[in-house]
Backbone as CSV, one residue per row, in Angstrom:
resi,resn,N_x,N_y,N_z,CA_x,CA_y,CA_z,C_x,C_y,C_z
1,MET,-4.910,158.246,-57.983,-5.151,158.350,-59.419,-6.592,158.781,-59.687
2,PRO,-6.889,159.287,-60.882,-8.216,159.856,-61.139,-9.352,158.857,-60.955
3,THR,-10.435,159.352,-60.353,-11.651,158.555,-60.175,-12.760,159.172,-61.013
4,ILE,-13.363,158.360,-61.879,-14.461,158.816,-62.743,-15.714,158.049,-62.335
5,ALA,-16.716,158.763,-61.852,-17.964,158.137,-61.416,-19.054,158.374,-62.448
6,PHE,-19.848,157.337,-62.712,-20.966,157.418,-63.648,-22.253,157.375,-62.837
7,ALA,-23.040,158.448,-62.910,-24.204,158.574,-62.025,-25.402,159.168,-62.753
8,ASN,-26.556,158.584,-62.502,-27.849,159.130,-62.895,-28.899,158.281,-62.189
9,PRO,-29.734,158.869,-61.315,-30.725,158.060,-60.595,-31.794,157.446,-61.486
10,LYS,-31.882,157.874,-62.737,-32.809,157.260,-63.683,-32.169,155.998,-64.250
11,GLY,-32.733,154.844,-63.968,-32.206,153.595,-64.486,-32.291,153.535,-66.005
12,GLY,-31.374,152.788,-66.616,-31.390,152.621,-68.065,-30.855,153.804,-68.839
13,ALA,-30.111,154.672,-68.168,-29.598,155.868,-68.841,-28.329,155.595,-69.637
14,GLY,-27.752,154.407,-69.466,-26.538,154.066,-70.211,-25.270,154.167,-69.386
15,LYS,-25.402,154.181,-68.053,-24.226,154.315,-67.182,-23.243,153.165,-67.379
16,THR,-23.762,151.938,-67.311,-22.893,150.770,-67.337,-22.166,150.647,-68.668
17,THR,-22.874,150.861,-69.771,-22.241,150.798,-71.087,-21.131,151.822,-71.202
18,ALA,-21.410,153.052,-70.803,-20.408,154.110,-70.902,-19.208,153.828,-70.002
19,ALA,-19.470,153.324,-68.793,-18.383,153.022,-67.865,-17.472,151.937,-68.431
20,LEU,-18.066,150.876,-68.986,-17.266,149.784,-69.533,-16.513,150.217,-70.789
21,LEU,-17.145,151.029,-71.633,-16.449,151.524,-72.824,-15.219,152.342,-72.428
22,LEU,-15.371,153.196,-71.423,-14.244,154.016,-70.989,-13.126,153.137,-70.424
23,ALA,-13.483,152.221,-69.514,-12.474,151.359,-68.897,-11.742,150.524,-69.946
24,SER,-12.486,149.968,-70.894,-11.880,149.129,-71.929,-10.944,149.934,-72.819
25,GLU,-11.360,151.131,-73.165,-10.529,151.973,-74.030,-9.261,152.413,-73.305
26,LEU,-9.379,152.774,-72.034,-8.189,153.146,-71.255,-7.233,151.967,-71.142
27,ALA,-7.785,150.770,-70.924,-6.952,149.570,-70.834,-6.247,149.295,-72.158
28,SER,-6.942,149.540,-73.270,-6.340,149.314,-74.586,-5.182,150.264,-74.855
29,ARG,-5.162,151.377,-74.123,-4.067,152.349,-74.254,-2.937,152.066,-73.274
30,GLY,-3.035,150.942,-72.570,-1.972,150.533,-71.676,-2.161,150.898,-70.224
31,ALA,-3.323,151.432,-69.866,-3.562,151.852,-68.485,-4.032,150.683,-67.628
32,ASN,-3.711,150.766,-66.348,-4.200,149.822,-65.349,-5.468,150.430,-64.752
33,VAL,-6.613,149.751,-64.928,-7.910,150.324,-64.583,-8.639,149.449,-63.560
34,ALA,-9.187,150.086,-62.532,-10.054,149.396,-61.578,-11.482,149.857,-61.796
35,ILE,-12.403,148.908,-61.910,-13.827,149.230,-62.020,-14.505,148.830,-60.715
36,ILE,-15.144,149.792,-60.072,-15.962,149.483,-58.901,-17.399,149.340,-59.372
37,ASP,-17.888,148.109,-59.321,-19.231,147.799,-59.824,-20.224,147.945,-58.677
38,ALA,-20.780,149.141,-58.543,-21.721,149.423,-57.456,-23.170,149.379,-57.923
39,ASP,-23.406,148.912,-59.136,-24.764,148.728,-59.654,-25.298,147.393,-59.128
40,PRO,-26.475,147.375,-58.503,-27.015,146.119,-57.956,-27.156,145.003,-58.991
41,GLU,-27.320,145.364,-60.260,-27.452,144.340,-61.298,-26.123,143.664,-61.618
42,ARG,-25.021,144.313,-61.271,-23.673,143.760,-61.459,-23.403,143.339,-62.911
43,TRP,-23.804,144.187,-63.858,-23.595,143.840,-65.273,-22.113,143.771,-65.622
44,ILE,-21.328,144.673,-65.068,-19.895,144.652,-65.392,-19.219,143.433,-64.769
45,SER,-19.640,143.048,-63.575,-19.094,141.836,-62.962,-19.443,140.610,-63.798
46,GLN,-20.664,140.579,-64.325,-21.058,139.467,-65.190,-20.233,139.461,-66.474
47,TRP,-19.989,140.658,-67.017,-19.121,140.750,-68.196,-17.733,140.227,-67.870
48,GLY,-17.219,140.573,-66.688,-15.883,140.143,-66.298,-15.749,138.646,-66.133
49,ALA,-16.858,137.970,-65.875,-16.832,136.511,-65.716,-16.776,135.786,-67.061
50,LEU,-17.049,136.502,-68.152,-16.949,135.917,-69.483,-15.495,135.941,-69.943
51,GLU,-15.215,135.269,-71.045,-13.853,135.274,-71.580,-13.530,136.624,-72.207
52,GLY,-12.253,136.991,-72.132,-11.796,138.155,-72.880,-11.568,139.416,-72.086
53,LYS,-11.783,139.375,-70.761,-11.514,140.579,-69.970,-10.022,140.861,-69.969
54,PRO,-9.615,142.083,-70.319,-8.187,142.419,-70.278,-7.625,142.254,-68.864
55,ALA,-6.400,141.753,-68.791,-5.772,141.528,-67.488,-5.551,142.833,-66.736
56,SER,-5.493,143.933,-67.461,-5.230,145.235,-66.837,-6.487,145.865,-66.243
57,ILE,-7.625,145.171,-66.340,-8.869,145.656,-65.728,-9.186,144.805,-64.503
58,GLN,-9.310,145.463,-63.362,-9.702,144.809,-62.114,-11.133,145.229,-61.783
59,ILE,-11.963,144.270,-61.365,-13.354,144.569,-61.033,-13.590,144.294,-59.554
60,ILE,-14.137,145.276,-58.862,-14.496,145.144,-57.449,-16.007,145.254,-57.349
61,SER,-16.650,144.192,-56.878,-18.117,144.182,-56.865,-18.723,144.102,-55.471
62,ASP,-17.929,143.771,-54.473,-18.448,143.678,-53.102,-18.408,145.068,-52.477
63,VAL,-19.425,145.874,-52.795,-19.425,147.291,-52.434,-20.689,147.634,-51.662
64,THR,-20.544,148.424,-50.608,-21.690,148.934,-49.860,-21.495,150.424,-49.628
65,GLU,-22.549,151.078,-49.138,-22.431,152.511,-48.868,-21.429,152.790,-47.748
66,ASP,-21.201,151.801,-46.894,-20.254,151.973,-45.795,-18.803,151.773,-46.227
67,THR,-18.597,151.018,-47.326,-17.231,150.680,-47.720,-16.738,151.391,-48.968
68,ILE,-17.624,152.016,-49.723,-17.222,152.509,-51.042,-16.129,153.564,-50.973
69,VAL,-16.149,154.428,-49.967,-15.110,155.454,-49.852,-13.750,154.802,-49.622
70,ASP,-13.698,153.850,-48.710,-12.440,153.152,-48.439,-11.965,152.367,-49.657
71,GLN,-12.911,151.766,-50.392,-12.524,150.974,-51.554,-11.988,151.851,-52.683
72,ILE,-12.609,152.991,-52.903,-12.083,153.916,-53.912,-10.695,154.385,-53.507
73,ASP,-10.535,154.723,-52.253,-9.247,155.199,-51.758,-8.172,154.127,-51.915
74,GLU,-8.530,152.889,-51.611,-7.546,151.800,-51.672,-7.126,151.482,-53.101
75,VAL,-8.104,151.290,-53.999,-7.739,150.887,-55.368,-7.072,152.014,-56.136
76,SER,-7.348,153.269,-55.757,-6.733,154.394,-56.457,-5.220,154.451,-56.226
77,ARG,-4.738,153.784,-55.192,-3.296,153.772,-54.922,-2.547,152.882,-55.891
78,ASN,-3.241,151.883,-56.446,-2.572,150.902,-57.302,-3.073,150.896,-58.738
79,SER,-4.018,151.774,-59.062,-4.586,151.822,-60.417,-4.400,153.209,-61.006
80,GLN,-4.169,153.247,-62.311,-4.006,154.542,-62.968,-5.340,155.274,-63.114
81,PHE,-6.413,154.482,-63.211,-7.750,155.065,-63.289,-8.715,154.209,-62.477
82,VAL,-9.669,154.872,-61.814,-10.744,154.174,-61.114,-12.064,154.595,-61.763
83,VAL,-12.820,153.625,-62.248,-14.119,153.877,-62.878,-15.192,153.302,-61.961
84,VAL,-16.172,154.126,-61.593,-17.208,153.698,-60.658,-18.562,153.702,-61.368
85,ASP,-19.164,152.519,-61.483,-20.509,152.387,-62.069,-21.510,152.348,-60.925
86,LEU,-22.256,153.429,-60.748,-23.121,153.580,-59.579,-24.544,153.077,-59.826
87,GLU,-25.236,152.815,-58.734,-26.616,152.360,-58.825,-27.526,153.496,-59.300
88,GLY,-28.671,153.115,-59.855,-29.603,154.095,-60.411,-30.537,154.689,-59.390
89,THR,-29.993,155.139,-58.276,-30.777,155.830,-57.257,-29.935,156.954,-56.673
90,ALA,-30.583,157.896,-56.013,-29.858,158.981,-55.344,-29.611,158.568,-53.898
91,SER,-28.696,157.610,-53.701,-28.473,157.010,-52.398,-27.242,157.608,-51.715
92,LEU,-27.024,157.187,-50.464,-25.827,157.601,-49.742,-24.581,157.072,-50.430
93,MET,-24.662,155.872,-50.984,-23.518,155.325,-51.718,-23.141,156.222,-52.889
94,VAL,-24.146,156.660,-53.634,-23.902,157.535,-54.782,-23.279,158.849,-54.316
95,ALA,-23.831,159.423,-53.249,-23.299,160.681,-52.723,-21.849,160.520,-52.278
96,ASN,-21.542,159.413,-51.602,-20.176,159.177,-51.142,-19.205,159.043,-52.307
97,ALA,-19.613,158.318,-53.345,-18.752,158.138,-54.513,-18.529,159.454,-55.243
98,ILE,-19.587,160.255,-55.367,-19.456,161.561,-56.011,-18.468,162.440,-55.240
99,GLY,-18.521,162.343,-53.912,-17.604,163.124,-53.097,-16.152,162.733,-53.293
100,MET,-15.898,161.521,-53.771,-14.532,161.040,-54.007,-14.076,161.249,-55.448
101,ALA,-14.984,161.645,-56.333,-14.696,161.662,-57.770,-13.916,162.898,-58.209
102,ASP,-13.065,162.675,-59.201,-12.397,163.783,-59.886,-13.250,164.271,-61.048
103,LEU,-14.079,163.383,-61.577,-14.996,163.726,-62.665,-16.234,162.860,-62.528
104,VAL,-17.403,163.488,-62.596,-18.668,162.751,-62.595,-19.270,162.838,-63.989
105,VAL,-19.471,161.688,-64.606,-20.117,161.616,-65.918,-21.582,161.276,-65.680
106,ILE,-22.473,162.066,-66.296,-23.916,161.898,-66.097,-24.539,161.417,-67.406
107,PRO,-24.580,160.107,-67.637,-25.184,159.597,-68.873,-26.674,159.927,-68.916
108,THR,-27.125,160.411,-70.060,-28.510,160.862,-70.189,-29.016,160.567,-71.598
109,GLN,-30.119,159.847,-71.684,-30.759,159.656,-72.978,-31.564,160.911,-73.331
110,GLY,-31.963,160.988,-74.581,-32.715,162.151,-75.034,-34.168,162.081,-74.652
111,SER,-34.444,162.092,-73.340,-35.827,162.051,-72.867,-35.965,162.949,-71.648
112,ALA,-37.166,163.396,-71.390,-37.414,164.273,-70.253,-37.118,163.569,-68.933
113,MET,-37.436,162.259,-68.852,-37.193,161.514,-67.609,-35.706,161.434,-67.295
114,ASP,-34.894,161.147,-68.316,-33.450,161.091,-68.104,-32.900,162.462,-67.737
115,ALA,-33.430,163.506,-68.375,-32.976,164.864,-68.080,-33.268,165.233,-66.626
116,LYS,-34.425,164.813,-66.120,-34.758,165.074,-64.714,-33.814,164.325,-63.786
117,GLY,-33.464,163.090,-64.174,-32.502,162.327,-63.397,-31.138,163.000,-63.395
118,GLY,-30.747,163.533,-64.557,-29.480,164.254,-64.646,-29.478,165.496,-63.770
119,ALA,-30.589,166.215,-63.754,-30.692,167.416,-62.921,-30.588,167.053,-61.443
120,LYS,-31.163,165.919,-61.067,-31.087,165.459,-59.682,-29.643,165.138,-59.309
121,THR,-28.911,164.540,-60.247,-27.499,164.237,-60.009,-26.696,165.514,-59.823
122,ILE,-26.977,166.518,-60.626,-26.250,167.787,-60.512,-26.519,168.446,-59.166
123,ARG,-27.754,168.369,-58.684,-28.052,168.912,-57.350,-27.271,168.168,-56.274
124,LEU,-27.149,166.855,-56.450,-26.379,166.054,-55.497,-24.905,166.450,-55.539
125,ILE,-24.394,166.699,-56.724,-23.009,167.145,-56.869,-22.808,168.486,-56.163
126,ARG,-23.747,169.400,-56.347,-23.647,170.721,-55.695,-23.592,170.574,-54.171
127,ASN,-24.406,169.676,-53.637,-24.395,169.449,-52.192,-23.054,168.899,-51.732
128,GLN,-22.507,167.959,-52.497,-21.210,167.387,-52.134,-20.093,168.426,-52.249
129,GLU,-20.214,169.322,-53.212,-19.229,170.400,-53.348,-19.214,171.282,-52.109
130,ARG,-20.394,171.601,-51.607,-20.465,172.451,-50.411,-19.880,171.730,-49.199
131,MET,-20.154,170.428,-49.091,-19.644,169.671,-47.962,-18.122,169.522,-48.026
132,ALA,-17.598,169.268,-49.223,-16.165,169.052,-49.394,-15.392,170.356,-49.585
133,ARG,-16.144,171.453,-49.813,-15.531,172.763,-50.065,-14.549,172.709,-51.245
134,ARG,-14.993,172.030,-52.295,-14.212,171.969,-53.537,-15.150,171.757,-54.710
135,LYS,-14.705,172.144,-55.879,-15.481,171.916,-57.085,-15.317,170.460,-57.529
136,ILE,-16.386,169.861,-57.990,-16.352,168.509,-58.532,-16.719,168.601,-60.009
137,ALA,-15.759,168.346,-60.872,-16.005,168.440,-62.313,-17.069,167.433,-62.727
138,HIS,-17.972,167.871,-63.582,-19.036,166.973,-64.039,-19.504,167.387,-65.425
139,SER,-20.026,166.419,-66.156,-20.475,166.686,-67.518,-21.529,165.664,-67.917
140,VAL,-22.501,166.110,-68.672,-23.555,165.225,-69.178,-23.070,164.528,-70.442
141,LEU,-23.293,163.218,-70.494,-22.966,162.420,-71.666,-24.263,161.931,-72.292
142,LEU,-24.564,162.368,-73.493,-25.772,161.914,-74.178,-25.546,160.503,-74.709
143,THR,-26.492,159.605,-74.429,-26.307,158.193,-74.758,-27.430,157.667,-75.645
144,ARG,-27.109,156.539,-76.279,-28.075,155.842,-77.145,-28.692,156.781,-78.177
145,THR,-27.861,157.636,-78.708,-28.330,158.552,-79.738,-28.335,157.854,-81.094
146,SER,-29.056,158.422,-82.029,-29.107,157.887,-83.383,-27.988,158.494,-84.214
147,ALA,-27.330,157.650,-85.000,-26.261,158.145,-85.868,-26.816,158.952,-87.035
148,ALA,-28.095,158.759,-87.341,-28.667,159.383,-88.536,-29.590,160.557,-88.237
149,VAL,-30.355,160.468,-87.144,-31.403,161.457,-86.902,-31.330,161.969,-85.461
150,THR,-31.483,163.281,-85.294,-31.603,163.865,-83.968,-33.084,164.043,-83.663
151,SER,-33.586,163.314,-82.675,-35.014,163.349,-82.379,-35.421,164.687,-81.761
152,ARG,-36.697,164.967,-81.793,-37.197,166.206,-81.208,-36.984,166.224,-79.696
153,SER,-37.172,165.077,-79.051,-36.968,165.023,-77.602,-35.500,165.240,-77.241
154,LEU,-34.580,164.721,-78.062,-33.155,164.944,-77.808,-32.802,166.408,-77.975
155,ARG,-33.334,167.047,-79.005,-33.076,168.482,-79.194,-33.601,169.281,-78.003
156,ASN,-34.750,168.853,-77.472,-35.322,169.531,-76.309,-34.387,169.409,-75.098
157,VAL,-33.855,168.203,-74.887,-32.910,167.995,-73.780,-31.661,168.834,-73.985
158,GLN,-31.137,168.853,-75.204,-29.944,169.657,-75.499,-30.196,171.139,-75.227
159,ASP,-31.375,171.618,-75.599,-31.718,173.019,-75.351,-31.787,173.313,-73.854
160,GLN,-32.383,172.401,-73.085,-32.492,172.592,-71.642,-31.106,172.645,-70.989
161,LEU,-30.214,171.750,-71.417,-28.862,171.719,-70.865,-28.115,173.002,-71.199
162,ALA,-28.269,173.461,-72.438,-27.592,174.692,-72.844,-28.111,175.891,-72.055
163,GLN,-29.412,175.948,-71.857,-29.996,177.059,-71.101,-29.563,177.042,-69.640
164,GLY,-29.317,175.818,-69.124,-28.893,175.697,-67.738,-27.397,175.841,-67.548
165,GLY,-26.664,176.049,-68.638,-25.221,176.208,-68.544,-24.495,174.944,-68.117
166,VAL,-25.082,173.791,-68.408,-24.502,172.511,-68.005,-23.484,172.059,-69.050
167,ASP,-22.317,171.622,-68.586,-21.296,171.120,-69.505,-21.757,169.797,-70.100
168,VAL,-21.570,169.640,-71.409,-22.016,168.436,-72.112,-20.864,167.928,-72.982
169,PHE,-20.660,166.617,-72.975,-19.675,166.027,-73.873,-20.028,166.351,-75.321
170,ARG,-19.034,166.698,-76.101,-19.253,166.856,-77.544,-19.550,165.491,-78.171
171,THR,-18.892,164.471,-77.634,-19.103,163.102,-78.107,-20.314,162.499,-77.407
172,SER,-21.214,161.916,-78.162,-22.320,161.155,-77.566,-22.085,159.677,-77.834
173,ILE,-22.711,158.818,-77.024,-22.614,157.381,-77.255,-23.766,156.969,-78.160
174,VAL,-23.420,156.583,-79.375,-24.415,156.231,-80.384,-24.929,154.808,-80.120
175,GLU,-26.168,154.574,-80.430,-26.749,153.232,-80.301,-26.085,152.308,-81.332
176,ARG,-25.306,151.331,-80.836,-24.595,150.401,-81.703,-24.762,148.971,-81.192
177,ALA,-24.890,148.025,-82.128,-25.003,146.613,-81.757,-23.754,146.151,-81.010
178,ALA,-22.600,146.679,-81.367,-21.344,146.256,-80.746,-21.334,146.521,-79.248
179,PHE,-21.979,147.607,-78.821,-21.995,147.943,-77.399,-22.826,146.941,-76.597
180,ARG,-23.814,146.337,-77.235,-24.592,145.282,-76.583,-23.851,143.948,-76.620
181,ASP,-23.143,143.703,-77.725,-22.498,142.408,-77.922,-21.405,142.135,-76.898
182,ILE,-20.699,143.160,-76.444,-19.625,142.888,-75.480,-20.193,142.359,-74.155
183,PHE,-21.409,142.746,-73.808,-22.034,142.218,-72.593,-22.545,140.791,-72.795
184,ASP,-22.894,140.459,-74.031,-23.390,139.113,-74.318,-22.253,138.107,-74.493
185,PHE,-21.158,138.544,-75.140,-20.116,137.596,-75.542,-18.777,137.811,-74.839
186,GLY,-18.655,138.901,-74.079,-17.408,139.161,-73.377,-16.385,139.861,-74.252
187,GLY,-15.224,140.139,-73.659,-14.173,140.808,-74.397,-14.425,142.295,-74.550
188,THR,-13.763,142.874,-75.515,-13.870,144.311,-75.768,-14.215,144.550,-77.229
189,LEU,-14.386,145.788,-77.581,-14.672,146.122,-78.981,-13.559,145.620,-79.893
190,ALA,-12.329,145.603,-79.387,-11.187,145.180,-80.201,-11.206,143.688,-80.499
191,THR,-11.907,142.908,-79.679,-11.905,141.448,-79.875,-13.153,140.943,-80.599
192,LEU,-14.122,141.822,-80.858,-15.304,141.399,-81.601,-14.940,141.150,-83.064
193,ASP,-15.696,140.284,-83.713,-15.450,139.929,-85.110,-16.183,140.903,-86.030
194,PRO,-15.451,141.701,-86.807,-16.111,142.667,-87.701,-16.969,142.018,-88.779
195,LYS,-16.767,140.720,-88.991,-17.562,140.025,-90.013,-18.993,139.767,-89.546
196,ILE,-19.198,139.746,-88.219,-20.535,139.436,-87.716,-21.131,140.571,-86.886
197,VAL,-20.363,141.635,-86.653,-20.866,142.785,-85.884,-20.916,143.997,-86.811
198,SER,-22.103,144.539,-86.996,-22.274,145.657,-87.925,-21.657,146.933,-87.382
199,ASN,-21.057,147.700,-88.279,-20.497,149.025,-87.964,-19.530,148.995,-86.772
200,LEU,-18.749,147.914,-86.666,-17.824,147.794,-85.537,-16.792,148.906,-85.545
201,ASN,-16.304,149.259,-86.730,-15.289,150.318,-86.791,-15.836,151.646,-86.288
202,LYS,-17.104,151.918,-86.548,-17.701,153.164,-86.067,-17.894,153.122,-84.551
203,ALA,-18.234,151.953,-84.022,-18.360,151.804,-82.577,-17.007,152.021,-81.902
204,GLN,-15.955,151.459,-82.463,-14.612,151.628,-81.921,-14.181,153.094,-81.949
205,GLN,-14.483,153.770,-83.054,-14.153,155.188,-83.147,-14.921,156.002,-82.112
206,ASN,-16.190,155.675,-81.908,-17.023,156.356,-80.921,-16.416,156.219,-79.520
207,ALA,-15.987,154.993,-79.182,-15.388,154.744,-77.872,-14.074,155.499,-77.717
208,ARG,-13.273,155.537,-78.766,-11.993,156.267,-78.709,-12.221,157.750,-78.480
209,GLU,-13.183,158.302,-79.196,-13.459,159.741,-79.062,-13.993,160.071,-77.673
210,PHE,-14.855,159.202,-77.140,-15.385,159.406,-75.796,-14.270,159.361,-74.755
211,ALA,-13.403,158.351,-74.850,-12.290,158.230,-73.897,-11.339,159.423,-74.021
212,GLY,-11.069,159.839,-75.246,-10.178,160.984,-75.449,-10.736,162.250,-74.835
213,GLU,-12.024,162.477,-75.011,-12.634,163.675,-74.436,-12.673,163.582,-72.910
214,THR,-12.874,162.384,-72.377,-12.860,162.204,-70.924,-11.494,162.575,-70.350
215,LEU,-10.428,162.159,-71.014,-9.079,162.483,-70.555,-8.836,163.990,-70.578
216,VAL,-9.358,164.652,-71.598,-9.237,166.112,-71.663,-9.957,166.759,-70.492
217,LYS,-11.152,166.285,-70.193,-11.924,166.856,-69.084,-11.231,166.605,-67.743
218,LEU,-10.623,165.434,-67.585,-9.867,165.155,-66.361,-8.691,166.105,-66.214
219,LYS,-7.985,166.337,-67.306,-6.838,167.252,-67.281,-7.298,168.662,-66.912
220,GLN,-8.406,169.101,-67.492,-8.934,170.416,-67.192,-9.346,170.526,-65.725
221,ALA,-9.909,169.436,-65.181,-10.334,169.432,-63.779,-9.139,169.569,-62.851
222,VAL,-8.061,168.855,-63.178,-6.839,168.930,-62.359,-6.237,170.321,-62.423
223,GLN,-6.201,170.894,-63.611,-5.655,172.237,-63.768,-6.472,173.273,-63.007
224,ALA,-7.798,173.114,-63.031,-8.666,174.054,-62.337,-8.476,173.947,-60.824
225,GLU,-8.260,172.737,-60.338,-8.093,172.551,-58.892,-6.758,173.139,-58.428
226,VAL,-5.722,172.978,-59.267,-4.419,173.546,-58.907,-4.469,175.069,-58.915
227,ALA,-5.206,175.608,-59.908,-5.317,177.072,-60.009,-6.127,177.633,-58.837
């Protein structure tokens, strides 16, 4: 089944938030999802220990660079989707996971440092493509954007990506309190209380649009590989 890896060697780029939003949204649509938590901070594993984790989400946290390929291969046999939250370094583990991925999502904030991290990830993808002798679909996901204002640094990053011919999600992950609250209180966006979480409906819509676009990109990747 499809494997979606979230990678950027720049820490704090929004990998974990985006990975959990995707997994939760896929689960809400009835999918059986495995999350491989390869981030040393284990934020998703900590989230899973709180109340409210959907039964259709399985979390695997005992991961090393020596085992990650086997673990992705194993869980993909029993899960409709495999989501891999990778560590914020350009390590052998990251390279191995990218080599197994059907789609690599590169979360990137609107800053030069994040953009450099994204470029490093793309170079790593290119190397894995040559080794595997296949194309690995990948796309930059802009994260923690403002719903009201596009900053000058974000416009600069967008211009650089466009000039480099890099595929970018049309949907960005907007900075929302709800995305932080699920890590603090557990559960998913669907279980948060709209009376105490601001703009919850907009956060839910953002997650739906992101998941929908991810599914489209996966379908396109499969079609391109068959062709």
